N, C-alpha and C positions, 0 to 999 in steps of 0.2 A: 486468446483471452487468458488473463491470469485467473488462477483458481482462488487464491487468497492474496490480497495486497494490502499493505499498510502504507499510508501516505502521510508524510510530515509536511503540513502546510506552512506557508510563510509566517503565519502568526504563531507557529509552534504547536498547533493542535494536531494530534494524530487522528486519522480517520481510517476506518477499515472497510474494505469492500470484498465481496465474495460472490460466487456464482449465483446465489439467490438474491443478492442486493447489487444489481448491475448499474443502477443509476441513483444518484442522490443530488441534493441541492448543490453540493460542492464538487462533485466529480463522479468518476466511475473507474472501474478497473481498466488497465491498459488493454488494448486489442492489438498491439504491435509488439514485436520482439524487442528486447533491449539492444540498443546499438552499442557495440563495444567502444565507440568513440565518446559516448555519453559518460559523464562523471556521475557514478552512482556509488553510494556507500554500501559495501557488502557487510552483512551481519550473519552470524551463525544461527543455528536452529533455536538455541535458548534465547538469544536476543530477539529473534522474530516472535517467539511465543510470548515473551514479556511485552513487547510492543503491541502485539495483537490484543492482549488482555487489558492494556491501558488505553487503547484507542476508542474513540467514540464510534458508535454504530447506529 
């Protein structure tokens, strides 16, 4: 399970999930490892911190 996760939804809204908020109306943190074949955007620590601060909770 992810410790902290920011999700960018199709509508452009960022949502955040963490170990104390495991389920919400729109989703939940992943419980699976990232598949190297999946296309994911990598961000650095500063970008993650900014996205975390801007996300709905």
